[in-house]
C-alpha positions as CSV (number, residue, x, y, z in Angstrom):
1,M,-16.4,16.9,-29.5
2,A,-13.0,17.7,-28.4
3,Q,-10.5,15.1,-27.3
4,K,-8.4,16.4,-24.8
5,T,-4.7,16.3,-25.1
6,S,-2.4,14.7,-23.4
7,G,0.6,17.2,-21.7
8,P,4.0,16.9,-21.3
9,H,3.6,15.6,-18.3
10,A,0.9,13.7,-18.6
11,P,1.0,10.0,-16.7
12,P,2.1,7.5,-19.4
13,T,-1.3,4.9,-20.4
14,L,-1.7,2.1,-22.7
15,T,-5.1,1.8,-24.7
16,L,-6.7,-1.9,-23.0
17,K,-10.2,-2.0,-25.2
18,G,-10.8,1.7,-25.8
19,R,-10.3,2.6,-22.1
20,N,-6.9,4.3,-21.4
21,V,-4.9,3.2,-18.4
22,R,-2.5,3.7,-16.4
23,V,1.1,1.9,-16.4
24,R,1.4,2.1,-12.9
25,T,-2.5,0.8,-12.5
26,I,-1.0,-2.3,-14.2
27,G,1.7,-2.4,-12.2
28,A,-0.3,-2.9,-8.9
29,V,-2.3,-5.4,-10.1
30,I,0.5,-7.3,-11.6
31,L,2.1,-6.8,-7.7
32,A,-1.7,-7.5,-5.8
33,G,-2.0,-10.8,-8.2
34,L,1.7,-12.3,-7.3
35,A,1.2,-10.7,-3.3
36,I,-2.6,-12.8,-3.2
37,W,-0.6,-16.3,-5.0
38,F,2.3,-16.2,-2.5
39,V,0.0,-15.6,0.6
40,A,-2.4,-18.6,-0.9
41,A,0.6,-21.4,-2.2
42,N,2.1,-21.1,2.2
43,T,-0.7,-22.8,3.9
44,G,1.4,-24.1,6.4
45,S,1.5,-23.0,10.4
46,T,3.4,-20.7,12.0
47,A,5.3,-19.0,15.0
48,V,3.9,-15.6,15.6
49,R,5.9,-13.9,18.9
50,L,3.4,-10.6,20.4
51,W,5.8,-9.1,22.6
52,I,4.8,-11.8,25.5
53,P,2.6,-14.2,24.1
54,T,3.2,-16.8,21.1
55,L,0.5,-17.3,18.9
56,T,0.8,-20.3,16.0
57,L,-1.1,-19.3,12.4
58,P,-1.8,-20.4,9.2
59,L,1.3,-18.7,7.4
60,W,-1.8,-17.2,5.0
61,A,-3.5,-15.6,7.2
62,V,0.3,-13.9,9.2
63,L,1.0,-13.0,5.1
64,A,-2.8,-11.4,4.2
65,V,-1.9,-9.4,7.1
66,T,1.1,-8.0,6.5
67,L,0.0,-7.3,3.1
68,V,-3.5,-5.5,4.0
69,V,-1.3,-3.4,6.7
70,G,1.6,-2.4,4.6
71,M,-1.0,-1.8,1.2
72,V,-2.7,1.0,4.3
73,L,0.8,2.3,5.8
74,G,2.0,3.0,1.4
75,G,-2.0,4.0,0.7
76,Y,-1.6,7.4,4.0
77,L,2.5,8.0,2.9
78,F,1.6,8.2,-0.9
79,R,-1.3,10.3,-0.1
80,R,-0.1,12.4,2.3
81,R,3.6,13.1,0.5
82,A,1.0,13.6,-2.8
83,R,-0.7,16.4,-1.0
84,R,2.4,18.2,0.1
């Protein structure tokens, strides 16, 4: 069977345990791991003001919600830009 050859515009990849993994994927996994570690390391409480009410929440919950919202918005904008 013939192997696919990567063209001049193919994304950079690394071979890990016999699999080709994109460098961008490795970077995303490292950043996600650091973000999860940062959320887990911040366990104190903080006050969050939502226009009128003020809530006291654990800092890890505020950071986790912010991380998820940022990932969703980033994924949406990235997909939208890729389709153009």
